[in-house]
N, C-alpha and C positions, 0 to 999 in steps of 0.2 A: 755548112757547118763553120762556125767562127773559130778563132784561135783557142778559146776556152769556153766550155759549156758545163754548167752545173745542172744536173737533172734530179729534181726532187731530193735535194741534199738535206739530211736531218742530223742533228747532233743532240743527244741526250746526256745530261750529267745526272745520273741517278734518276730521280723522278722529275727533274727539270728539263724541259725541252727548250734549248737555247736557240736552235735553228730548226725551223719546221717546214720541210718540203720546199725549200727555196730553189727556184730554177731561173737561170738566165744565161744568155750567150754574149760573149764579148767578141766583136768583129776585129780582125787584124787591123792595126793602125788607128783604132779609135781610143778615146778616153771615156771610160765609164765611171760616173760618180756613184758611190754607194753611200746612201744617207739613211739616217734614222736617229731617234733619240738615244741618249745614253742607255746602255744595257740592252739595245735592240738586237744585238748579235752580229754587228758588222766585223769586229775584229775576230770573232769566232769563225766567221766565214773565211777570212784570210788564213786563220790557223788550220782550217780544214783543207784549204787549197794546197798549202805546202806541207800538210801532214804533221803539223805541230800537235794537232789532236787527230785521232782516228775518226773517220766518218761512221756514224751509227747506221745510216742507210742512205741509198741514193748513189749517184756516181758523178765523177769529175773527169772530163775529157779534155786533154790539152794536145793540140795539133794532131788530133786523131788517135792519141794514145790514152788509154784508160789509166789515170794516175791515182785513182781512189785509194789504193793500198800500197802505193810506192812510198819509200822512205824519203825523208826531207832532203837528204843529200842527193838522192837520185832525181828528185823534182828540180832541185837547183841546177843540176847538170843538164837537164832537158831544156832549161831556159826560163825558169820563173825566179825572179828576185823579189825581195821585199824589204820594207823598212818596218821598224817597230815604234809604237807610241812612246814608250819609255826608252830613250836613247841611252845606250851603255857602251860608249867607246872604250878602247883600251887606253885608260887615262895616262899611263906613264910612257906610252909610245907616242911618236910624232904623228901628226895628221897623215903624212905620206905613208908611214909604216902601217897605220890602221887600214888604209886603202890597199896596200900591198898584201896584207894578211887576207883580205877578202878576195883579191885577185887570184890567190893560190887555189881558189875553188876550181879554176880552169887551167891556170898556168902551172907549168912544172919546173920552171927555172926562175932564179932570182932576177935575171935580166928581163925576162918576159913580164914578171909581176911588176917590176919597177916601170917598165914602159907603159903598161896599162894604167898604173897609178898616176903617172905624170900626165897622161892623156885626160884622165878623169879629173885630176886636180885643175887642169886648165879649163875644162868644160864647165865645172861647177864653181869656177872663180875662187878656188881655195889655194891656188898656187902660191899666193903671198904669205900663207900661213903653213906651208908644207912642213916646215921644221919645228913648228910649235907643238908642245905637248897637247894631246887631244883634250886632256882634263882642264886645260886653261882656256879652252874655247868658250865664248858666250853661248847662250841657248841657240841663237840663229846659226852660229857656226856648227854647233853639234848636230842640229837638224840637217844642215847641208852635208855634213860629213856622213850622216846616216844614208842619205841619198847616194853620195859618192861611193860608199862601200857596196851598196846594192848594184850600182852601175858597173863596178869593177868585176862582178861575176858574169858580166856580159849577157844580161837577160834579153829575151824577146818579149816577155811580159813582166811588167813591174807593178807590184802591189805597194801603194803608198798609204801608210796609216798615220793620218793626222800630222803630216810633215810641216804644216803651217801654224800649228798651235803654239801660242806664246810669242809670236812675232809682232813687231810694231808695223805700222802701215808701210814704211819704205821697204822693210825686210819682206813683208808680204808680197809686194809688187815684184821684188827680185825672185822670190820663190815661185810665183806664177810664171815668170819669164823662163825660169829654168825648167819647170815642168812642161811648158809648151815646147821648149827646145828639145827635150828628151824625145818627144813624139816627132816633131818636124825635122830635126837634124839627125837623130839617131834611129828613127823609125821604130821606136819601141812602143808597144801597146801598153796602156796604163789602166789600172783600176785604182781609184782614189777614194779613201774614206776621209771625210773632212766635215767638221761642224761649221766652219767659216763659210757662209753662203757666198761671199765675194769670190772665193776660190772656186767652189763647185760650179757656180753659174758662169764664171769666166772661162773655164777650160773644158767642161764636160760636153761631149757630143750627145750623150744620153745619161739619164739618171735612173737608178734602181733604188726605190725607197722601201725600207722595211720597218716594222715595229713589232715588238714581242716575238722576234725571230721569224716573222711571216711577211711575205711580200705585200706591200700596200698597192703600189703602182709602179709603172715604168714608162718613160717617155722623154721628150725633149725637156731641157731645163725649165723653159718658160711654162710648159704644160704642168710639170710636176709641182712647180712653185705655187700654182693656182689651185692645185687639187685639194678639195675640202678635207679629205681624210689625212693628207700629209700635214695640213695646217693644224688639224685637231691633235695629231700625234705629237707635234712639236709644242703647240701653244695651249692645248686643252680646249674643252668645249665652251668655256666662258669667254674665249677670245672673240672679239668683234672687230 
């Protein structure tokens, strides 16, 4: 059994099935890419893992513990951190204070939270803007702050939701380096949702592809990239 297993997980919103019996396992220490067209259910899967939405049926196992019906804060304490597509920092607080606020998920003292924040600031190369108001950061800085806040909760599994969207080529390379370092230096397992294929192909050990809430295929990046069903889901049947 891996660090995380989804077993026939389904989510219904009224008459709409957003996620339909999706199953996969994430091995400890790997980076799993979760891909699919817009509206395919990727973020919904993240929202089910950390109980932002309740699961309709199926189960989610993390480190041997059934977390299907645990509350979001309990899941965070067990070691699952995440970022969000739409970044919403505490704009009037400094970058460091934003990270400290996240650190209090586990830390109980001001000194402890500050220590964690400064370690994370250095790791994510945000130390030079530690005192800047978070609302003044450009998009690349806000995306990186989102990762920093998630790291401050000290996760063993990190869910990254489109952390590279809106970045220019050099910022993209920096983001890839940081994501790789999260695994290689911090030993954190990662599931990443990303539309930018350069990122997914560069860092994923395996890719799980979905469309219309249902699994299409799973395999190594080069295998998934050549899969006709994946190509059709992304580009349509008229693509040649």
